[in-house]
LOTITOR-103817 format. One record per residue (C-alpha): residue in one letter; z, y, x. Coordinates in steps of 0.25 Angstrom, whole numbers, padded with zeros to 4 digits, always signed. Layout:
AZYX ...
***
This chain:
M+0249+0074+0137 T+0238+0064+0138 H+0227+0069+0147 R+0213+0064+0147 A+0199+0070+0151 H+0195+0082+0143 R+0179+0080+0139 V+0171+0091+0144 R+0155+0091+0144 T+0151+0096+0156 G+0144+0095+0169 L+0150+0087+0180 A+0149+0083+0196 L+0142+0069+0198 V+0143+0069+0212 T+0150+0083+0217 A+0165+0085+0211 V+0163+0097+0204 G+0151+0103+0196 C+0142+0101+0185 L+0132+0092+0184 S+0117+0098+0186 A+0103+0094+0185 A+0103+0094+0201 G+0114+0086+0203 V+0111+0076+0193 A+0102+0064+0195 Q+0090+0062+0184 V+0087+0050+0179 A+0073+0049+0182 S+0067+0037+0172 A+0070+0036+0158 T+0081+0026+0156 P+0076+0016+0146 I+0084+0014+0133 A+0088+0000+0128 S+0085-0003+0114 P+0093-0014+0109 S+0094-0016+0092 P+0105-0007+0086 V+0119-0012+0085 Y+0120-0001+0074 V+0109+0003+0061 A+0112+0014+0056 V+0106+0018+0043 A+0102+0032+0040 D+0093+0034+0028 P+0092+0043+0022 P+0093+0054+0034 A+0108+0059+0038 D+0110+0074+0038 W+0114+0074+0051 T+0114+0064+0064 L+0122+0068+0075 M+0117+0063+0088 I+0127+0063+0100 Y+0121+0061+0115 D+0135+0057+0122 V+0132+0056+0136 A+0144+0049+0140 D+0142+0044+0153 T+0146+0055+0160 Q+0156+0060+0167 N+0173+0063+0163 I+0170+0065+0148 A+0166+0053+0141 D+0180+0048+0136 D+0180+0061+0129 M+0165+0060+0123 I+0170+0047+0117 R+0181+0051+0112 N+0175+0062+0104 L+0164+0052+0099 A+0175+0042+0095 A+0181+0052+0087 F+0169+0054+0077 T+0172+0040+0072 Q+0184+0047+0064 I+0173+0055+0056 P+0170+0048+0043 D+0155+0043+0041 M+0146+0055+0035 S+0134+0046+0028 N+0125+0060+0032 V+0128+0060+0045 N+0124+0050+0058 V+0130+0051+0071 V+0124+0044+0083 A+0127+0045+0097 L+0121+0041+0111 V+0133+0037+0120 D+0131+0035+0135 L+0144+0030+0142 P+0148+0027+0157 E+0151+0014+0163 R+0163+0007+0159 S+0168+0007+0173 A+0166+0023+0175 P+0178+0031+0176 D+0172+0040+0164 Y+0170+0028+0156 P+0177+0034+0143 R+0192+0028+0138 A+0187+0031+0124 T+0179+0023+0115 L+0169+0023+0104 P+0175+0017+0090 G+0163+0005+0087 V+0158+0003+0100 A+0164-0003+0114 P+0163+0002+0125 F+0150+0004+0131 S+0143+0011+0145 T+0129+0012+0139 A+0122+0022+0130 K+0124+0018+0116 L+0118+0025+0102 L+0129+0025+0092 V+0133+0030+0078 L+0146+0035+0071 G+0148+0026+0058 G+0160+0020+0051 G+0170+0026+0060 R+0163+0021+0073 W+0153+0022+0083 N+0141+0012+0080 E+0132+0007+0091 V+0117+0010+0087 R+0112+0005+0102 D+0114+0005+0117 Y+0107+0012+0124 G+0110+0007+0139 E+0113+0015+0151 V+0103+0026+0148 S+0106+0041+0155 M+0108+0052+0143 G+0107+0063+0153 R+0091+0060+0151 A+0083+0068+0139 D+0076+0054+0135 V+0088+0048+0131 L+0093+0059+0124 S+0080+0060+0115 G+0080+0046+0114 F+0096+0047+0109 I+0090+0059+0099 E+0078+0051+0093 E+0086+0037+0091 A+0097+0045+0085 A+0087+0051+0074 G+0079+0040+0072 R+0091+0032+0068 F+0098+0041+0062 P+0089+0051+0055 A+0097+0064+0049 D+0093+0077+0043 K+0100+0084+0055 Y+0103+0081+0068 G+0114+0086+0079 L+0113+0081+0093 V+0126+0082+0101 M+0124+0080+0117 S+0139+0077+0124 D+0143+0076+0138 H+0145+0085+0150 G+0137+0099+0149 N+0132+0107+0160 G+0126+0120+0152 A+0112+0124+0160 D+0113+0111+0167 G+0112+0103+0156 G+0123+0092+0153 Y+0124+0076+0147 Y+0126+0069+0161 D+0124+0055+0160 V+0131+0049+0172 G+0128+0036+0172 A+0119+0023+0171 P+0106+0024+0173 G+0107+0038+0179 I+0113+0052+0181 A+0107+0062+0171 H+0109+0074+0164 L+0101+0082+0153 T+0096+0094+0158 V+0094+0106+0147 A+0080+0101+0146 D+0083+0088+0147 M+0092+0091+0135 R+0080+0098+0127 A+0069+0086+0130 G+0079+0076+0125 V+0083+0083+0113 L+0069+0088+0109 R+0062+0075+0114 G+0072+0067+0104 M+0070+0075+0091 Q+0056+0075+0093 A+0057+0059+0093 A+0066+0060+0082 G+0059+0071+0074 I+0070+0081+0074 D+0067+0094+0073 E+0079+0100+0078 F+0094+0096+0079 E+0104+0104+0072 F+0113+0105+0082 I+0113+0101+0099 D+0128+0100+0102 H+0131+0100+0116 D+0145+0091+0118 A+0146+0096+0132 C+0149+0107+0141 L+0142+0121+0144 M+0130+0117+0134 A+0131+0130+0126 N+0122+0134+0136 Y+0110+0144+0135 E+0099+0135+0141 T+0104+0123+0134 A+0103+0130+0120 S+0090+0136+0122 A+0084+0122+0126 L+0090+0114+0114 G+0090+0126+0104 P+0077+0126+0099 L+0080+0109+0096 T+0093+0113+0088 R+0098+0121+0077 Y+0113+0123+0084 M+0117+0119+0097 V+0132+0118+0098 A+0139+0118+0113 S+0150+0124+0123 E+0146+0134+0132 E+0161+0129+0140 I+0164+0116+0144 T+0170+0107+0133 F+0182+0098+0132 G+0188+0085+0128 S+0185+0075+0117 Q+0183+0084+0105 T+0170+0092+0108 L+0163+0084+0096 S+0170+0087+0083 N+0174+0076+0072 E+0173+0088+0064 A+0160+0092+0067 L+0154+0080+0066 A+0159+0078+0052 S+0154+0091+0047 L+0139+0085+0049 G+0143+0077+0035 Q+0142+0091+0029 D+0129+0092+0034 I+0134+0104+0041 D+0123+0114+0051 G+0123+0111+0066 A+0128+0124+0068 E+0142+0121+0059 W+0142+0109+0068 G+0144+0116+0080 R+0154+0125+0073 L+0161+0116+0069 N+0161+0106+0083 N+0164+0118+0090 E+0175+0123+0084 A+0181+0109+0084 Y+0181+0108+0099 A+0186+0121+0100 T+0198+0118+0092 Y+0199+0104+0100 A+0199+0113+0113 D+0209+0124+0109 R+0218+0111+0108 N+0219+0109+0122 S+0233+0113+0127 S+0226+0116+0142 G+0217+0127+0135 W+0204+0121+0138 G+0199+0127+0124 K+0201+0140+0130 F+0186+0138+0136 T+0179+0134+0123 A+0165+0140+0121 T+0157+0133+0111 S+0142+0136+0104 V+0134+0133+0092 I+0120+0139+0096 D+0107+0142+0085 G+0097+0133+0092 Q+0086+0142+0084 Q+0091+0156+0092 M+0091+0149+0106 T+0075+0153+0105 V+0079+0167+0101 L+0088+0168+0113 D+0081+0163+0122 D+0069+0175+0120 A+0081+0184+0121 V+0086+0181+0134 E+0070+0180+0139 S+0070+0195+0135 F+0083+0196+0142 A+0079+0191+0155 L+0066+0199+0155 A+0074+0212+0152 A+0084+0209+0161 T+0073+0204+0173 K+0067+0218+0172 H+0079+0225+0177 M+0085+0213+0185 D+0087+0219+0198 E+0094+0231+0191 I+0104+0222+0181 A+0105+0210+0190 P+0119+0213+0195 E+0124+0216+0178 L+0118+0203+0176 G+0126+0197+0187 R+0140+0204+0183 A+0136+0199+0168 R+0133+0184+0172 S+0147+0186+0181 A+0156+0190+0170 A+0150+0181+0159 L+0159+0171+0153 E+0155+0159+0162 F+0158+0143+0159 V+0163+0133+0169 R+0164+0144+0179 G+0171+0143+0190 L+0169+0139+0206 D+0168+0124+0209 P+0169+0116+0222 D+0157+0116+0225 G+0153+0131+0221 R+0145+0128+0208 S+0145+0134+0195 M+0137+0132+0181 D+0135+0146+0179 L+0134+0145+0164 I+0139+0160+0159 D+0139+0164+0142 L+0126+0169+0140 G+0130+0180+0131 D+0144+0185+0140 F+0133+0186+0151 L+0124+0196+0140 R+0137+0203+0137 H+0140+0206+0152 V+0124+0212+0155 R+0127+0226+0151 D+0122+0236+0161 V+0108+0232+0159 P+0094+0240+0156 D+0092+0242+0141 D+0081+0231+0138 V+0091+0221+0147 A+0101+0225+0136 V+0092+0225+0126 A+0089+0210+0129 R+0103+0207+0133 D+0108+0211+0118 A+0097+0202+0112 V+0101+0189+0120 F+0114+0192+0115 A+0110+0192+0100 A+0100+0181+0103 L+0113+0172+0109 D+0123+0177+0095 R+0113+0172+0086 A+0111+0158+0094 V+0126+0157+0096 V+0130+0154+0081 D+0145+0148+0085 Q+0155+0149+0095 Q+0169+0143+0099 T+0174+0152+0112 R+0190+0153+0117 Q+0196+0161+0128 A+0189+0159+0140 T+0175+0158+0132 Q+0178+0171+0122 Q+0165+0178+0126 A+0156+0166+0126 T+0143+0168+0118 G+0139+0154+0117 L+0129+0150+0127 N+0130+0148+0143 V+0120+0151+0152 F+0117+0149+0167 F+0119+0161+0176 P+0120+0158+0190 K+0130+0165+0198 N+0125+0161+0211 I+0110+0164+0213 Q+0107+0152+0221 D+0112+0141+0209 P+0101+0144+0198 Q+0087+0140+0205 R+0088+0126+0197 Y+0090+0133+0184 I+0078+0141+0187 D+0069+0132+0192 S+0073+0121+0181 R+0070+0133+0170 I+0084+0127+0166 G+0085+0139+0157 P+0078+0146+0146 P+0068+0155+0152 G+0073+0170+0149 W+0086+0165+0156 T+0082+0160+0168 T+0070+0171+0170 L+0085+0181+0169 L+0091+0171+0179 S+0079+0171+0189 A+0078+0187+0188 Y+0092+0187+0191 L+0094+0179+0203 D+0080+0185+0209 A+0087+0198+0207 V+0100+0195+0212 G+0095+0187+0225 G+0104+0181+0235 G+0118+0182+0238 S+0126+0186+0252 S+0142+0184+0256 G+0147+0198+0260 G+0145+0211+0254 G+0133+0216+0262 A+0123+0225+0255 G+0128+0220+0241 S+0141+0222+0232 G+0152+0223+0242 F+0165+0229+0246 V+0166+0242+0255 S+0177+0235+0263 D+0183+0220+0264 E+0196+0224+0263 A+0202+0226+0249 S+0213+0234+0245 I+0226+0231+0237 L+0228+0241+0226 E+0242+0234+0222 Q+0250+0223+0225 G+0263+0218+0220 P+0272+0207+0217 D+0263+0202+0205 G+0250+0204+0212 I+0238+0212+0219 L+0228+0220+0216 V+0217+0223+0225 A+0203+0230+0226 G+0191+0232+0234 Q+0179+0243+0235 L+0165+0240+0233 R+0153+0247+0241 A+0148+0258+0231 G+0137+0253+0220 T+0140+0240+0224 A+0148+0236+0211 N+0136+0236+0202 N+0132+0223+0210 L+0143+0214+0208 T+0144+0202+0199 G+0156+0198+0203 A+0172+0202+0208 E+0182+0192+0211 T+0198+0194+0217 Q+0200+0182+0227 V+0213+0180+0235 H+0215+0171+0245 T+0227+0165+0252 Q+0232+0153+0260 L+0232+0139+0253 G+0234+0126+0261 G+0232+0132+0274 R+0219+0139+0269 S+0214+0153+0263 V+0209+0150+0250 L+0203+0159+0238 L+0216+0157+0230 V+0211+0164+0216 D+0200+0172+0214 L+0201+0181+0200 P+0191+0191+0194 A+0190+0207+0201 Y+0186+0218+0195 V+0175+0229+0197 N+0176+0243+0197 S+0189+0241+0195 G+0199+0255+0198 A+0186+0260+0205 P+0172+0260+0206 G+0166+0248+0214 Q+0182+0244+0216 I+0185+0228+0213 E+0200+0225+0211 G+0206+0212+0209 S+0221+0208+0208 W+0229+0195+0209 G+0243+0192+0205 Y+0245+0181+0217 Q+0246+0170+0209 A+0238+0156+0213 V+0232+0145+0201 A+0239+0132+0205 L+0238+0118+0200 S+0251+0109+0199 S+0252+0096+0192 G+0265+0085+0192 G+0275+0095+0195 S+0267+0099+0209 S+0267+0112+0215 P+0255+0121+0212 V+0244+0121+0219 P+0236+0134+0220 V+0220+0132+0217 S+0209+0142+0220 T+0205+0148+0206 V+0195+0158+0202 F+0196+0164+0191 F+0185+0170+0182 G+0187+0181+0171 Q+0182+0179+0158 A+0185+0186+0145 G+0195+0176+0140 G+0202+0177+0155 L+0201+0173+0167 I+0197+0157+0170 G+0201+0151+0182 S+0194+0140+0191 M+0199+0132+0202 F+0197+0117+0207 A+0204+0105+0212 H+0200+0091+0217 Y+0203+0081+0209 E+0207+0064+0212 P+0209+0057+0200 P+0219+0044+0201 S+0204+0038+0198 G+0189+0040+0198 F+0182+0051+0205 A+0188+0064+0212 S+0183+0078+0205 D+0184+0093+0208 V+0191+0099+0195 E+0192+0112+0189 V+0203+0118+0183 R+0199+0131+0175 L+0209+0140+0167 L+0208+0151+0158 L+0219+0162+0161 T+0220+0172+0150 G+0221+0187+0153 D+0236+0187+0156 G+0235+0175+0165 K+0240+0163+0155 V+0231+0151+0155 A+0223+0149+0144 G+0216+0136+0148 L+0213+0128+0156 T+0203+0115+0160 V+0201+0105+0171 N+0187+0102+0174 Q+0179+0093+0184 G+0165+0100+0186 G+0168+0107+0171 A+0173+0094+0165 P+0188+0091+0163 I+0195+0080+0168 S+0208+0075+0167 L+0217+0075+0178 N+0226+0061+0177 G+0231+0059+0191 G+0227+0061+0203 V+0227+0073+0213 L+0221+0087+0211 T+0217+0096+0223 P+0216+0109+0221 Y+0203+0118+0228 D+0205+0130+0237 L+0193+0140+0238 V+0192+0142+0253 L+0183+0151+0261 V+0174+0141+0268 N+0162+0148+0277 G+0163+0161+0268 K+0163+0154+0255 L+0173+0150+0243 T+0173+0134+0243 Y+0184+0126+0237 V+0191+0116+0245 R+0200+0107+0242 G+0215+0112+0244 S+0226+0102+0251 T+0236+0101+0240 S+0234+0093+0228 L+0240+0089+0216 R+0243+0078+0207 A+0232+0079+0195 G+0239+0075+0181 N+0239+0080+0167 D+0251+0091+0171 L+0241+0098+0180 Q+0246+0114+0180 V+0238+0126+0184 S+0249+0137+0186 F+0248+0152+0193 P+0259+0152+0206 R+0261+0164+0214 L+0259+0164+0228 A+0271+0166+0236 D+0277+0178+0239 G+0270+0184+0254 T+0257+0174+0252 A+0247+0180+0260 F+0232+0182+0252 D+0218+0188+0253 I+0213+0195+0239 G+0200+0202+0238 L+0189+0205+0230 V+0177+0198+0230 V+0163+0204+0222 T+0149+0196+0220 D+0136+0206+0219 V+0124+0202+0211 N+0117+0196+0224 G+0129+0185+0226 S+0135+0195+0237 V+0151+0193+0238 D+0160+0201+0245 G+0175+0203+0246 A+0187+0213+0250 F+0199+0207+0252 V+0214+0210+0256 S+0226+0203+0262 A+0240+0203+0255 E+0253+0195+0252 V+0259+0191+0238 Q+0271+0200+0237 P+0284+0196+0231 G+0292+0199+0219 G+0280+0193+0208 G+0284+0185+0197 G+0281+0179+0184 Q+0267+0172+0189 G+0264+0159+0191 R+0271+0154+0180 A+0260+0150+0170 S+0253+0136+0170 L+0245+0125+0162 T+0247+0111+0162 V+0233+0105+0162 P+0233+0095+0150 
***
């Protein structure tokens, strides 16, 4: 099949190879960018006002996804004209020489590299005027667009679509071209939308749609909720060139409301994602949020924070366990050791169980307010416990200072995080006075030709402080000891304070073009829909820039591959030739670190993931590793060999289309 880049809306690294853009890593443009004002090319007639004006803020001067963004806009020209609907877009494109310049074109508009104001009509896009080189990652450009679009195309109801990469609590909409790199923080988004509304005389938007990854985000919904009746967004990564639906756009001609538009758009995207043969539709999690309910949710979160803060010394371990157990988005180690730390808000609350009565009552009030705020959802197997909004909750206590100092989150959530982080303090490596094992030697409970079961015993009373437990398997690859696979482990299994873990002698491996499978260090996380595995490789394409990529797969309870994505810093890319070199997880100075492996393979659209069984007699170390609420880590390991006689494993594989 023909292979092309999937569209995804999430942050991506500009300097480092992996990771999402953050405010700390983006150079903001200090001075206002003047917007040229030539005579309009297209003169709109909008008298009397239409029922709807849909504004599309298309930040396509970005990395990876401009082609899919333009394909999506081009598809709108297939929709018959609607006399009661205006569709107007501000579209900024990269330089024509840039590797991310789109191959697709907009019917009616010659290829360009500036920012153009366009209006849909007559089966084509029509140029209104050219803004020149502006940075759409600026609040003033966003507000100026809203003011001009409403002034030229007045309507009874307004919708705003913001399209590009998204990054949850860090904001999104990354303009990486001239005149300078900039992105919209959550505060910038609110400021830009509010100023534009005030200048245009708009009381509220009927809906604001984040056509981007990860923007069904509590911080964003809290900031924008008072400005719109509904917010439409995705908790997870989104893919492809049909994230905006022709059906939903055409439905505006029937003068539907914002909630119905959001439902139609999300359902159409979910159906499109379900058709993908690699199964990335299984990671779908989209929402429609009632903006008017966000102040109620904010009040409930603030009450929960106050109740929890009074008992924080007592309940901090419970909150830490709830954070570890909750559905996490774009979860996975990367070669730089960063995490986006976005968890599902409602699923976190579900796991907050053993707490005083006043905390439980406040928790239930938050859950009820969240349920009222989220009026529609589309979820799938990997996201079945999603409740509609993700939220920032750092797993590493060193990470959140900028979040707190910059007041990115609503006051209640910031209060909760601050109290929790103050209570857990600093962590250390090794058992010490924290939760740890009685012995650093694990016990083999069972071993046979099809696998091994091991256990470790914690010191008395320390299990209550645990926030995580995992099973690690280390073996020799390429002449060095590597962490081959990391799987969940189970607390209080078999006996109080006992940790158990098992492994079936299988690695996760990548292959292409008939090559032998290359084992890859893989970290698995348990979710309601199965196990989500994450592995990394270095990709050198035939042309352009080399980058690190993540392969993320969803395994069902019986070990079958249900879904798979290939991403660059969360953003899917095509592997059309070049070389792929998997990373190994290696202990360096006592810390697991990704190190590029010694074996490479051709990167093509026949890339496969498989599960080969290690050769009989292969030596390995298997152990249990626990983390407590203070960040202390301890482990218990035992050495063994792969026993002969096993069968039936390692045959399942999936081709990445």
